[in-house]
N, CA, C and O atoms as a printed pandas DataFrame, in Angstrom:
     atom_number atom_name residue_name chain_id  residue_number  x_coord  y_coord  z_coord
0              1         N          MET        A               1   71.573   82.766  121.259
1              2        CA          MET        A               1   70.827   83.951  121.617
2              3         C          MET        A               1   69.615   84.031  120.700
3              4         O          MET        A               1   69.738   83.845  119.490
4              5         N          ASP        A               2   68.451   84.305  121.265
5              6        CA          ASP        A               2   67.248   84.327  120.440
6              7         C          ASP        A               2   67.149   85.634  119.645
7              8         O          ASP        A               2   67.892   86.584  119.888
8              9         N          LYS        A               3   66.218   85.654  118.697
9             10        CA          LYS        A               3   66.080   86.787  117.779
10            11         C          LYS        A               3   65.743   88.080  118.500
11            12         O          LYS        A               3   66.200   89.147  118.090
12            13         N          THR        A               4   64.952   88.010  119.567
13            14        CA          THR        A               4   64.568   89.208  120.302
14            15         C          THR        A               4   65.789   89.877  120.923
15            16         O          THR        A               4   65.941   91.095  120.838
16            17         N          LYS        A               5   66.661   89.083  121.549
17            18        CA          LYS        A               5   67.875   89.650  122.167
18            19         C          LYS        A               5   68.774   90.267  121.107
19            20         O          LYS        A               5   69.325   91.347  121.318
20            21         N          TRP        A               6   68.931   89.591  119.960
21            22        CA          TRP        A               6   69.765   90.154  118.886
22            23         C          TRP        A               6   69.144   91.443  118.370
23            24         O          TRP        A               6   69.862   92.393  118.060
24            25         N          GLY        A               7   67.832   91.487  118.276
25            26        CA          GLY        A               7   67.157   92.706  117.832
26            27         C          GLY        A               7   67.419   93.862  118.774
27            28         O          GLY        A               7   67.647   94.989  118.336
28            29         N          ILE        A               8   67.388   93.582  120.069
29            30        CA          ILE        A               8   67.667   94.618  121.067
30            31         C          ILE        A               8   69.112   95.082  120.960
31            32         O          ILE        A               8   69.382   96.282  121.009
32            33         N          ILE        A               9   70.041   94.148  120.814
33            34        CA          ILE        A               9   71.459   94.510  120.697
34            35         C          ILE        A               9   71.687   95.358  119.454
35            36         O          ILE        A               9   72.409   96.353  119.514
36            37         N          ILE        A              10   71.093   94.986  118.339
37            38        CA          ILE        A              10   71.252   95.751  117.102
38            39         C          ILE        A              10   70.663   97.143  117.259
39            40         O          ILE        A              10   71.253   98.117  116.790
40            41         N          ALA        A              11   69.514   97.257  117.910
41            42        CA          ALA        A              11   68.888   98.569  118.127
42            43         C          ALA        A              11   69.784   99.452  118.986
43            44         O          ALA        A              11   69.932  100.641  118.706
44            45         N          ILE        A              12   70.382   98.882  120.030
45            46        CA          ILE        A              12   71.285   99.641  120.896
46            47         C          ILE        A              12   72.494  100.123  120.099
47            48         O          ILE        A              12   72.902  101.279  120.213
48            49         N          VAL        A              13   73.065   99.229  119.292
49            50        CA          VAL        A              13   74.222   99.588  118.475
50            51         C          VAL        A              13   73.878  100.750  117.547
51            52         O          VAL        A              13   74.647  101.706  117.441
52            53         N          LEU        A              14   72.736  100.676  116.881
53            54        CA          LEU        A              14   72.348  101.735  115.953
54            55         C          LEU        A              14   72.116  103.064  116.669
55            56         O          LEU        A              14   72.469  104.119  116.142
56            57         N          MET        A              15   71.527  103.023  117.863
57            58        CA          MET        A              15   71.320  104.254  118.623
58            59         C          MET        A              15   72.641  104.872  119.041
59            60         O          MET        A              15   72.797  106.093  118.998
60            61         N          ILE        A              16   73.586  104.048  119.444
61            62        CA          ILE        A              16   74.892  104.566  119.863
62            63         C          ILE        A              16   75.633  105.178  118.683
63            64         O          ILE        A              16   76.243  106.240  118.812
64            65         N          ILE        A              17   75.581  104.513  117.536
65            66        CA          ILE        A              17   76.228  105.060  116.339
66            67         C          ILE        A              17   75.609  106.403  115.957
67            68         O          ILE        A              17   76.327  107.351  115.638
68            69         N          ALA        A              18   74.290  106.485  115.989
69            70        CA          ALA        A              18   73.608  107.738  115.644
70            71         C          ALA        A              18   73.975  108.841  116.639
71            72         O          ALA        A              18   74.228  109.974  116.231
72            73         N          ALA        A              19   74.007  108.532  117.915
73            74        CA          ALA        A              19   74.357  109.526  118.927
74            75         C          ALA        A              19   75.788  110.014  118.736
75            76         O          ALA        A              19   76.067  111.204  118.889
76            77         N          ALA        A              20   76.693  109.098  118.403
77            78        CA          ALA        A              20   78.086  109.482  118.171
78            79         C          ALA        A              20   78.195  110.411  116.969
79            80         O          ALA        A              20   78.936  111.393  117.008
80            81         N          ALA        A              21   77.467  110.108  115.907
81            82        CA          ALA        A              21   77.497  110.949  114.709
82            83         C          ALA        A              21   76.971  112.349  115.018
83            84         O          ALA        A              21   77.526  113.342  114.547
84            85         N          ILE        A              22   75.919  112.427  115.795
85            86        CA          ILE        A              22   75.345  113.726  116.160
86            87         C          ILE        A              22   76.342  114.533  116.975
87            88         O          ILE        A              22   76.510  115.729  116.737
88            89         N          ARG        A              23   77.010  113.891  117.937
89            90        CA          ARG        A              23   77.982  114.598  118.778
90            91         C          ARG        A              23   79.150  115.121  117.958
91            92         O          ARG        A              23   79.578  116.263  118.131
92            93         N          VAL        A              24   79.666  114.280  117.061
93            94        CA          VAL        A              24   80.807  114.689  116.241
94            95         C          VAL        A              24   80.402  115.860  115.352
95            96         O          VAL        A              24   81.140  116.839  115.243
96            97         N          ASN        A              25   79.236  115.768  114.716
97            98        CA          ASN        A              25   78.774  116.835  113.831
98            99         C          ASN        A              25   78.449  118.112  114.589
99           100         O          ASN        A              25   78.474  119.196  114.006
100          101         N          ALA        A              26   78.146  118.006  115.868
101          102        CA          ALA        A              26   77.822  119.181  116.675
102          103         C          ALA        A              26   79.084  119.856  117.206
103          104         O          ALA        A              26   78.997  120.855  117.919
104          105         N          GLY        A              27   80.258  119.319  116.864
105          106        CA          GLY        A              27   81.498  119.936  117.300
106          107         C          GLY        A              27   81.938  119.515  118.694
107          108         O          GLY        A              27   82.890  120.073  119.239
108          109         N          GLN        A              28   81.261  118.548  119.268
109          110        CA          GLN        A              28   81.662  118.062  120.578
110          111         C          GLN        A              28   82.837  117.117  120.414
111          112         O          GLN        A              28   83.298  116.872  119.299
112          113         N          ASP        A              29   83.319  116.587  121.532
113          114        CA          ASP        A              29   84.451  115.678  121.442
114          115         C          ASP        A              29   84.096  114.464  120.590
115          116         O          ASP        A              29   82.924  114.178  120.345
116          117         N          HIS        A              30   85.132  113.759  120.144
117          118        CA          HIS        A              30   84.942  112.643  119.229
118          119         C          HIS        A              30   84.582  111.334  119.923
119          120         O          HIS        A              30   84.234  110.358  119.258
120          121         N          GLN        A              31   84.660  111.302  121.244
121          122        CA          GLN        A              31   84.403  110.043  121.938
122          123         C          GLN        A              31   82.920  109.716  121.939
123          124         O          GLN        A              31   82.111  110.476  122.469
124          125         N          PRO        A              32   82.560  108.569  121.338
125          126        CA          PRO        A              32   81.164  108.153  121.359
126          127         C          PRO        A              32   80.678  107.946  122.801
127          128         O          PRO        A              32   81.483  107.649  123.684
128          129         N          PRO        A              33   79.384  108.099  123.043
129          130        CA          PRO        A              33   78.860  107.953  124.404
130          131         C          PRO        A              33   79.043  106.537  124.938
131          132         O          PRO        A              33   79.032  105.562  124.187
132          133         N          ASP        A              34   79.210  106.452  126.238
133          134        CA          ASP        A              34   79.312  105.167  126.934
134          135         C          ASP        A              34   80.465  104.312  126.425
135          136         O          ASP        A              34   80.350  103.088  126.357
136          137         N          THR        A              35   81.576  104.951  126.069
137          138        CA          THR        A              35   82.759  104.216  125.636
138          139         C          THR        A              35   83.933  104.584  126.525
139          140         O          THR        A              35   83.894  105.562  127.271
140          141         N          GLU        A              36   84.971  103.779  126.427
141          142        CA          GLU        A              36   86.203  104.050  127.147
142          143         C          GLU        A              36   87.344  104.086  126.152
143          144         O          GLU        A              36   87.370  103.314  125.194
144          145         N          ALA        A              37   88.299  104.993  126.385
145          146        CA          ALA        A              37   89.449  105.120  125.497
146          147         C          ALA        A              37   90.460  104.013  125.787
147          148         O          ALA        A              37   90.769  103.725  126.943
148          149         N          PHE        A              38   90.963  103.404  124.727
149          150        CA          PHE        A              38   92.000  102.384  124.784
150          151         C          PHE        A              38   93.064  102.736  123.751
151          152         O          PHE        A              38   92.793  103.478  122.808
152          153         N          MET        A              39   94.259  102.213  123.922
153          154        CA          MET        A              39   95.255  102.260  122.865
154          155         C          MET        A              39   95.140  100.944  122.114
155          156         O          MET        A              39   94.890   99.897  122.712
156          157         N          SER        A              40   95.325  101.005  120.795
157          158        CA          SER        A              40   95.239   99.789  120.000
158          159         C          SER        A              40   96.512   99.605  119.185
159          160         O          SER        A              40   97.143  100.565  118.740
160          161         N          THR        A              41   96.860   98.352  119.009
161          162        CA          THR        A              41   97.951   97.942  118.150
162          163         C          THR        A              41   97.381   96.837  117.269
163          164         O          THR        A              41   96.182   96.563  117.312
164          165         N          ALA        A              42   98.229   96.208  116.477
165          166        CA          ALA        A              42   97.753   95.130  115.608
166          167         C          ALA        A              42   98.740   93.976  115.668
167          168         O          ALA        A              42   99.927   94.166  115.930
168          169         N          TYR        A              43   98.230   92.780  115.422
169          170        CA          TYR        A              43   99.098   91.610  115.321
170          171         C          TYR        A              43   98.644   90.764  114.148
171          172         O          TYR        A              43   97.507   90.868  113.687
172          173         N          CYS        A              44   99.565   89.915  113.669
173          174        CA          CYS        A              44   99.237   89.060  112.529
174          175         C          CYS        A              44   99.438   87.601  112.909
175          176         O          CYS        A              44   99.674   87.277  114.073
176          177         N          GLU        A              45   99.343   86.742  111.935
177          178        CA          GLU        A              45   99.340   85.287  112.132
178          179         C          GLU        A              45  100.470   84.812  113.048
179          180         O          GLU        A              45  101.636   85.161  112.863
180          181         N          THR        A              46  100.092   84.015  114.032
181          182        CA          THR        A              46  101.071   83.430  114.954
182          183         C          THR        A              46  101.231   81.931  114.713
183          184         O          THR        A              46  102.173   81.315  115.213
184          185         N          GLY        A              47  100.313   81.350  113.950
185          186        CA          GLY        A              47  100.344   79.909  113.728
186          187         C          GLY        A              47   99.651   79.127  114.829
187          188         O          GLY        A              47   99.666   77.896  114.831
188          189         N          ASN        A              48   99.047   79.838  115.758
189          190        CA          ASN        A              48   98.368   79.212  116.891
190          191         C          ASN        A              48   96.939   79.720  116.999
191          192         O          ASN        A              48   96.633   80.829  116.561
192          193         N          PRO        A              49   96.060   78.904  117.587
193          194        CA          PRO        A              49   94.714   79.422  117.856
194          195         C          PRO        A              49   94.785   80.493  118.947
195          196         O          PRO        A              49   95.788   80.611  119.651
196          197         N          THR        A              50   93.721   81.261  119.072
197          198        CA          THR        A              50   93.659   82.305  120.091
198          199         C          THR        A              50   93.469   81.680  121.478
199          200         O          THR        A              50   93.284   80.470  121.606
200          201         N          ALA        A              51   93.517   82.517  122.501
201          202        CA          ALA        A              51   93.310   82.056  123.878
202          203         C          ALA        A              51   91.930   81.434  124.055
203          204         O          ALA        A              51   91.731   80.617  124.953
204          205         N          SER        A              52   90.975   81.813  123.205
205          206        CA          SER        A              52   89.620   81.254  123.280
206          207         C          SER        A              52   89.521   79.906  122.576
207          208         O          SER        A              52   88.496   79.230  122.668
208          209         N          GLY        A              53   90.589   79.512  121.868
209          210        CA          GLY        A              53   90.583   78.259  121.124
210          211         C          GLY        A              53   90.164   78.426  119.675
211          212         O          GLY        A              53   90.236   77.476  118.895
212          213         N          LYS        A              54   89.725   79.631  119.303
213          214        CA          LYS        A              54   89.315   79.903  117.927
214          215         C          LYS        A              54   90.524   80.364  117.116
215          216         O          LYS        A              54   91.497   80.869  117.675
216          217         N          TRP        A              55   90.458   80.189  115.807
217          218        CA          TRP        A              55   91.491   80.723  114.934
218          219         C          TRP        A              55   91.196   82.192  114.690
219          220         O          TRP        A              55   90.038   82.560  114.494
220          221         N          PRO        A              56   92.226   83.049  114.698
221          222        CA          PRO        A              56   91.980   84.482  114.523
222          223         C          PRO        A              56   91.423   84.802  113.139
223          224         O          PRO        A              56   91.767   84.161  112.146
224          225         N          ARG        A              57   90.545   85.819  113.103
225          226        CA          ARG        A              57   89.945   86.268  111.837
226          227         C          ARG        A              57   89.974   87.794  111.800
227          228         O          ARG        A              57   89.596   88.468  112.759
228          229         N          GLU        A              58   90.432   88.312  110.671
229          230        CA          GLU        A              58   90.473   89.761  110.492
230          231         C          GLU        A              58   89.060   90.324  110.544
231          232         O          GLU        A              58   88.130   89.753  109.974
232          233         N          GLY        A              59   88.911   91.443  111.230
233          234        CA          GLY        A              59   87.597   92.072  111.357
234          235         C          GLY        A              59   86.732   91.447  112.429
235          236         O          GLY        A              59   85.591   91.863  112.630
236          237         N          VAL        A              60   87.272   90.441  113.127
237          238        CA          VAL        A              60   86.518   89.740  114.175
238          239         C          VAL        A              60   87.325   89.666  115.461
239          240         O          VAL        A              60   86.814   89.982  116.535
240          241         N          THR        A              61   88.578   89.252  115.359
241          242        CA          THR        A              61   89.401   88.942  116.530
242          243         C          THR        A              61   90.098   90.171  117.097
243          244         O          THR        A              61   90.696   90.962  116.367
244          245         N          VAL        A              62   90.006   90.310  118.405
245          246        CA          VAL        A              62   90.760   91.325  119.121
246          247         C          VAL        A              62   91.331   90.666  120.374
247          248         O          VAL        A              62   90.652   89.895  121.053
248          249         N          ALA        A              63   92.596   90.987  120.667
249          250        CA          ALA        A              63   93.236   90.504  121.886
250          251         C          ALA        A              63   93.057   91.560  122.972
251          252         O          ALA        A              63   93.171   92.757  122.711
252          253         N          VAL        A              64   92.779   91.112  124.179
253          254        CA          VAL        A              64   92.466   92.009  125.292
254          255         C          VAL        A              64   93.161   91.538  126.565
255          256         O          VAL        A              64   93.682   90.425  126.632
256          257         N          ASP        A              65   93.158   92.399  127.561
257          258        CA          ASP        A              65   93.543   92.005  128.912
258          259         C          ASP        A              65   92.264   91.435  129.536
259          260         O          ASP        A              65   91.301   92.175  129.734
260          261         N          PRO        A              66   92.238   90.137  129.848
261          262        CA          PRO        A              66   90.995   89.540  130.371
262          263         C          PRO        A              66   90.568   90.099  131.729
263          264         O          PRO        A              66   89.440   89.864  132.163
264          265         N          ASP        A              67   91.458   90.837  132.407
265          266        CA          ASP        A              67   91.065   91.495  133.652
266          267         C          ASP        A              67   90.260   92.768  133.373
267          268         O          ASP        A              67   89.595   93.298  134.264
268          269         N          VAL        A              68   90.325   93.253  132.130
269          270        CA          VAL        A              68   89.610   94.468  131.740
270          271         C          VAL        A              68   88.380   94.119  130.891
271          272         O          VAL        A              68   87.289   94.637  131.131
272          273         N          ILE        A              69   88.562   93.244  129.904
273          274        CA          ILE        A              69   87.473   92.794  129.033
274          275         C          ILE        A              69   87.493   91.267  129.038
275          276         O          ILE        A              69   88.489   90.676  128.621
276          277         N          PRO        A              70   86.446   90.619  129.487
277          278        CA          PRO        A              70   86.438   89.153  129.540
278          279         C          PRO        A              70   86.537   88.512  128.145
279          280         O          PRO        A              70   85.944   88.998  127.181
280          281         N          ILE        A              71   87.288   87.426  128.062
281          282        CA          ILE        A              71   87.391   86.664  126.815
282          283         C          ILE        A              71   85.979   86.226  126.404
283          284         O          ILE        A              71   85.188   85.795  127.242
284          285         N          GLY        A              72   85.679   86.339  125.133
285          286        CA          GLY        A              72   84.367   85.967  124.613
286          287         C          GLY        A              72   83.413   87.133  124.510
287          288         O          GLY        A              72   82.357   87.014  123.888
288          289         N          SER        A              73   83.766   88.271  125.111
289          290        CA          SER        A              73   82.879   89.435  125.057
290          291         C          SER        A              73   82.838   90.028  123.663
291          292         O          SER        A              73   83.833   90.009  122.938
292          293         N          ALA        A              74   81.679   90.555  123.291
293          294        CA          ALA        A              74   81.547   91.328  122.063
294          295         C          ALA        A              74   81.877   92.773  122.411
295          296         O          ALA        A              74   81.404   93.295  123.421
296          297         N          VAL        A              75   82.690   93.421  121.575
297          298        CA          VAL        A              75   83.064   94.809  121.824
298          299         C          VAL        A              75   82.833   95.633  120.566
299          300         O          VAL        A              75   83.094   95.182  119.450
300          301         N          MET        A              76   82.339   96.847  120.769
301          302        CA          MET        A              76   82.135   97.783  119.677
302          303         C          MET        A              76   83.337   98.715  119.668
303          304         O          MET        A              76   83.775   99.175  120.722
304          305         N          LEU        A              77   83.879   98.997  118.472
305          306        CA          LEU        A              77   85.056   99.849  118.349
306          307         C          LEU        A              77   84.797  101.036  117.443
307          308         O          LEU        A              77   84.140  100.922  116.409
308          309         N          TRP        A              78   85.334  102.195  117.858
309          310        CA          TRP        A              78   85.364  103.413  117.060
310          311         C          TRP        A              78   86.804  103.880  117.002
311          312         O          TRP        A              78   87.574  103.608  117.924
312          313         N          ASP        A              79   87.192  104.585  115.931
313          314        CA          ASP        A              79   88.555  105.106  115.866
314          315         C          ASP        A              79   88.652  106.401  116.664
315          316         O          ASP        A              79   87.675  106.843  117.268
316          317         N          GLU        A              80   89.837  107.006  116.661
317          318        CA          GLU        A              80   90.063  108.194  117.490
318          319         C          GLU        A              80   89.236  109.398  117.047
319          320         O          GLU        A              80   89.078  110.348  117.813
320          321         N          ASP        A              81   88.707  109.374  115.831
321          322        CA          ASP        A              81   87.846  110.454  115.353
322          323         C          ASP        A              81   86.369  110.172  115.593
323          324         O          ASP        A              81   85.507  110.948  115.178
324          325         N          GLY        A              82   86.081  109.067  116.261
325          326        CA          GLY        A              82   84.693  108.708  116.532
326          327         C          GLY        A              82   84.022  107.986  115.386
327          328         O          GLY        A              82   82.804  107.802  115.399
328          329         N          GLU        A              83   84.808  107.566  114.376
329          330        CA          GLU        A              83   84.246  106.832  113.237
330          331         C          GLU        A              83   84.102  105.354  113.599
331          332         O          GLU        A              83   84.988  104.768  114.222
332          333         N          TRP        A              84   83.000  104.774  113.211
333          334        CA          TRP        A              84   82.685  103.375  113.499
334          335         C          TRP        A              84   83.702  102.441  112.849
335          336         O          TRP        A              84   84.014  102.593  111.668
336          337         N          ILE        A              85   84.222  101.476  113.607
337          338        CA          ILE        A              85   85.116  100.447  113.064
338          339         C          ILE        A              85   84.352   99.140  112.903
339          340         O          ILE        A              85   84.364   98.546  111.825
340          341         N          GLY        A              86   83.686   98.685  113.962
341          342        CA          GLY        A              86   82.930   97.451  113.867
342          343         C          GLY        A              86   82.752   96.779  115.213
343          344         O          GLY        A              86   83.144   97.307  116.254
344          345         N          ILE        A              87   82.151   95.598  115.164
345          346        CA          ILE        A              87   81.971   94.784  116.362
346          347         C          ILE        A              87   82.954   93.627  116.280
347          348         O          ILE        A              87   82.997   92.908  115.281
348          349         N          TYR        A              88   83.728   93.454  117.317
349          350        CA          TYR        A              88   84.748   92.420  117.394
350          351         C          TYR        A              88   84.439   91.489  118.559
351          352         O          TYR        A              88   83.587   91.783  119.397
352          353         N          GLU        A              89   85.138   90.374  118.595
353          354        CA          GLU        A              89   85.021   89.454  119.721
354          355         C          GLU        A              89   86.369   89.380  120.424
355          356         O          GLU        A              89   87.405   89.196  119.784
356          357         N          ALA        A              90   86.348   89.523  121.736
357          358        CA          ALA        A              90   87.565   89.400  122.540
358          359         C          ALA        A              90   87.939   87.915  122.591
359          360         O          ALA        A              90   87.428   87.161  123.420
360          361         N          GLN        A              91   88.831   87.516  121.697
361          362        CA          GLN        A              91   89.177   86.098  121.556
362          363         C          GLN        A              91   90.572   85.758  122.056
363          364         O          GLN        A              91   90.874   84.588  122.292
364          365         N          ASP        A              92   91.424   86.758  122.221
365          366        CA          ASP        A              92   92.830   86.458  122.475
366          367         C          ASP        A              92   93.387   87.345  123.580
367          368         O          ASP        A              92   92.769   88.327  123.992
368          369         N          THR        A              93   94.565   86.969  124.042
369          370        CA          THR        A              93   95.315   87.735  125.028
370          371         C          THR        A              93   96.733   87.868  124.487
371          372         O          THR        A              93   97.047   87.322  123.429
372          373         N          GLY        A              94   97.568   88.570  125.187
373          374        CA          GLY        A              94   98.962   88.698  124.793
374          375         C          GLY        A              94   99.773   89.204  125.965
375          376         O          GLY        A              94   99.254   89.911  126.829
376          377         N          ARG        A              95  101.043   88.845  125.999
377          378        CA          ARG        A              95  101.867   89.224  127.149
378          379         C          ARG        A              95  102.025   90.733  127.287
379          380         O          ARG        A              95  102.272   91.229  128.386
380          381         N          LEU        A              96  101.884   91.474  126.177
381          382        CA          LEU        A              96  102.004   92.930  126.230
382          383         C          LEU        A              96  100.655   93.634  126.306
383          384         O          LEU        A              96  100.594   94.863  126.361
384          385         N          ILE        A              97   99.587   92.867  126.310
385          386        CA          ILE        A              97   98.236   93.443  126.369
386          387         C          ILE        A              97   97.827   93.522  127.844
387          388         O          ILE        A              97   97.272   92.575  128.402
388          389         N          LYS        A              98   98.111   94.652  128.447
389          390        CA          LYS        A              98   97.812   94.875  129.866
390          391         C          LYS        A              98   97.065   96.189  130.025
391          392         O          LYS        A              98   97.472   97.213  129.477
392          393         N          GLY        A              99   95.985   96.157  130.769
393          394        CA          GLY        A              99   95.201   97.365  131.001
394          395         C          GLY        A              99   94.374   97.736  129.791
395          396         O          GLY        A              99   93.772   96.874  129.151
396          397         N          ARG        A             100   94.346   99.014  129.479
397          398        CA          ARG        A             100   93.498   99.539  128.398
398          399         C          ARG        A             100   94.237   99.534  127.050
399          400         O          ARG        A             100   94.420  100.570  126.411
400          401         N          ILE        A             101   94.648   98.334  126.651
401          402        CA          ILE        A             101   95.288   98.126  125.354
402          403         C          ILE        A             101   94.573   96.965  124.680
403          404         O          ILE        A             101   94.302   95.944  125.313
404          405         N          VAL        A             102   94.268   97.120  123.394
405          406        CA          VAL        A             102   93.701   96.027  122.603
406          407         C          VAL        A             102   94.587   95.832  121.382
407          408         O          VAL        A             102   95.245   96.762  120.915
408          409         N          ASP        A             103   94.592   94.619  120.881
409          410        CA          ASP        A             103   95.417   94.255  119.743
410          411         C          ASP        A             103   94.500   93.665  118.675
411          412         O          ASP        A             103   93.975   92.566  118.855
412          413         N          LEU        A             104   94.299   94.380  117.564
413          414        CA          LEU        A             104   93.422   93.928  116.494
414          415         C          LEU        A             104   94.176   92.949  115.597
415          416         O          LEU        A             104   95.335   93.183  115.252
416          417         N          TYR        A             105   93.525   91.868  115.225
417          418        CA          TYR        A             105   94.147   90.909  114.318
418          419         C          TYR        A             105   93.998   91.413  112.885
419          420         O          TYR        A             105   92.890   91.669  112.415
420          421         N          ILE        A             106   95.142   91.551  112.194
421          422        CA          ILE        A             106   95.172   91.917  110.782
422          423         C          ILE        A             106   96.007   90.844  110.088
423          424         O          ILE        A             106   97.166   90.629  110.443
424          425         N          GLN        A             107   95.428   90.183  109.115
425          426        CA          GLN        A             107   96.066   89.028  108.482
426          427         C          GLN        A             107   97.352   89.394  107.739
427          428         O          GLN        A             107   98.339   88.663  107.832
428          429         N          ASN        A             108   97.361   90.497  107.011
429          430        CA          ASN        A             108   98.503   90.899  106.207
430          431         C          ASN        A             108   99.574   91.538  107.087
431          432         O          ASN        A             108   99.313   92.532  107.765
432          433         N          ARG        A             109  100.781   90.967  107.077
433          434        CA          ARG        A             109  101.853   91.434  107.969
434          435         C          ARG        A             109  102.219   92.892  107.734
435          436         O          ARG        A             109  102.374   93.642  108.699
436          437         N          SER        A             110  102.361   93.321  106.471
437          438        CA          SER        A             110  102.758   94.705  106.203
438          439         C          SER        A             110  101.664   95.683  106.641
439          440         O          SER        A             110  101.979   96.759  107.150
440          441         N          GLN        A             111  100.383   95.332  106.455
441          442        CA          GLN        A             111   99.294   96.186  106.934
442          443         C          GLN        A             111   99.271   96.225  108.458
443          444         O          GLN        A             111   98.946   97.248  109.061
444          445         N          CYS        A             112   99.614   95.116  109.058
445          446        CA          CYS        A             112   99.674   95.029  110.520
446          447         C          CYS        A             112  100.737   95.997  111.057
447          448         O          CYS        A             112  100.478   96.747  111.998
448          449         N          ILE        A             113  101.906   95.978  110.469
449          450        CA          ILE        A             113  102.995   96.867  110.891
450          451         C          ILE        A             113  102.612   98.324  110.621
451          452         O          ILE        A             113  102.861   99.198  111.451
452          453         N          GLU        A             114  102.013   98.580  109.472
453          454        CA          GLU        A             114  101.592   99.928  109.096
454          455         C          GLU        A             114  100.554  100.493  110.068
455          456         O          GLU        A             114  100.506  101.705  110.279
456          457         N          TYR        A             115   99.730   99.638  110.655
457          458        CA          TYR        A             115   98.680  100.078  111.576
458          459         C          TYR        A             115   99.262  100.905  112.723
459          460         O          TYR        A             115   98.692  101.925  113.113
460          461         N          GLY        A             116  100.381  100.466  113.252
461          462        CA          GLY        A             116  101.027  101.214  114.332
462          463         C          GLY        A             116  100.265  101.164  115.635
463          464         O          GLY        A             116   99.771  100.112  116.040
464          465         N          ARG        A             117  100.173  102.320  116.295
465          466        CA          ARG        A             117   99.512  102.442  117.600
466          467         C          ARG        A             117   98.515  103.592  117.499
467          468         O          ARG        A             117   98.879  104.704  117.119
468          469         N          LYS        A             118   97.260  103.322  117.839
469          470        CA          LYS        A             118   96.200  104.328  117.706
470          471         C          LYS        A             118   95.277  104.301  118.914
471          472         O          LYS        A             118   95.153  103.289  119.603
472          473         N          ARG        A             119   94.637  105.431  119.151
473          474        CA          ARG        A             119   93.597  105.491  120.184
474          475         C          ARG        A             119   92.300  104.981  119.562
475          476         O          ARG        A             119   91.969  105.322  118.427
476          477         N          VAL        A             120   91.579  104.169  120.309
477          478        CA          VAL        A             120   90.252  103.715  119.902
478          479         C          VAL        A             120   89.316  103.873  121.086
479          480         O          VAL        A             120   89.750  104.010  122.230
480          481         N          TYR        A             121   88.034  103.852  120.793
481          482        CA          TYR        A             121   87.018  103.890  121.833
482          483         C          TYR        A             121   86.267  102.578  121.799
483          484         O          TYR        A             121   85.910  102.077  120.733
484          485         N          ILE        A             122   86.034  102.029  122.972
485          486        CA          ILE        A             122   85.433  100.697  123.073
486          487         C          ILE        A             122   84.239  100.714  124.006
487          488         O          ILE        A             122   84.229  101.380  125.041
488          489         N          ARG        A             123   83.233   99.957  123.599
489          490        CA          ARG        A             123   82.094   99.688  124.480
490          491         C          ARG        A             123   81.845   98.187  124.451
491          492         O          ARG        A             123   81.640   97.605  123.386
492          493         N          VAL        A             124   81.864   97.572  125.611
493          494        CA          VAL        A             124   81.542   96.159  125.716
494          495         C          VAL        A             124   80.028   96.040  125.641
495          496         O          VAL        A             124   79.310   96.760  126.335
496          497         N          ILE        A             125   79.543   95.137  124.803
497          498        CA          ILE        A             125   78.101   94.950  124.643
498          499         C          ILE        A             125   77.612   94.052  125.772
499          500         O          ILE        A             125   77.987   92.881  125.830
500          501         N          PRO        A             126   76.777   94.580  126.675
501          502        CA          PRO        A             126   76.321   93.805  127.824
502          503         C          PRO        A             126   75.594   92.526  127.405
503          504         O          PRO        A             126   74.716   92.554  126.542
504          505         N          GLY        A             127   75.963   91.432  128.011
505          506        CA          GLY        A             127   75.267   90.165  127.791
506          507         C          GLY        A             127   75.589   89.479  126.490
507          508         O          GLY        A             127   75.062   88.396  126.237
508          509         N          ALA        A             128   76.429   90.053  125.651
509          510        CA          ALA        A             128   76.757   89.434  124.356
510          511         C          ALA        A             128   78.131   88.793  124.446
511          512         O          ALA        A             128   79.127   89.470  124.700
512          513         N          VAL        A             129   78.177   87.533  124.246
513          514        CA          VAL        A             129   79.448   86.807  124.202
514          515         C          VAL        A             129   79.462   85.930  122.969
515          516         O          VAL        A             129   78.422   85.473  122.496
516          517         N          GLY        A             130   80.665   85.702  122.456
517          518        CA          GLY        A             130   80.806   84.917  121.226
518          519         C          GLY        A             130   80.646   83.444  121.457
519          520         O          GLY        A             130   80.739   82.658  120.515
């Protein structure tokens, strides 16, 4: 991807983050604009590469239902309070990942278990694939 496209993507991300902060501070709902609510869980090392063929990386890898989010897509995540989490890549799938469920890769097993199940908000970044 050339520098101009990355610049546009970064500008869009910053505008969305700013809009979400304004909405939360204004007492409106916590859902950032142009996002969809998903439930999230976490998984840890399986000893296998992801469905995309890449090795999972904390802060990067998320497992998705490929019928909902295509493998390779870049996704922006916010927590249930509308706080920014980061940009992840849809690299993996899982037998229990169906519909609006995502599974974040967390390397440490105890932190993975502690994560539990949470609501997150997701926006797929148009045209951005890993």
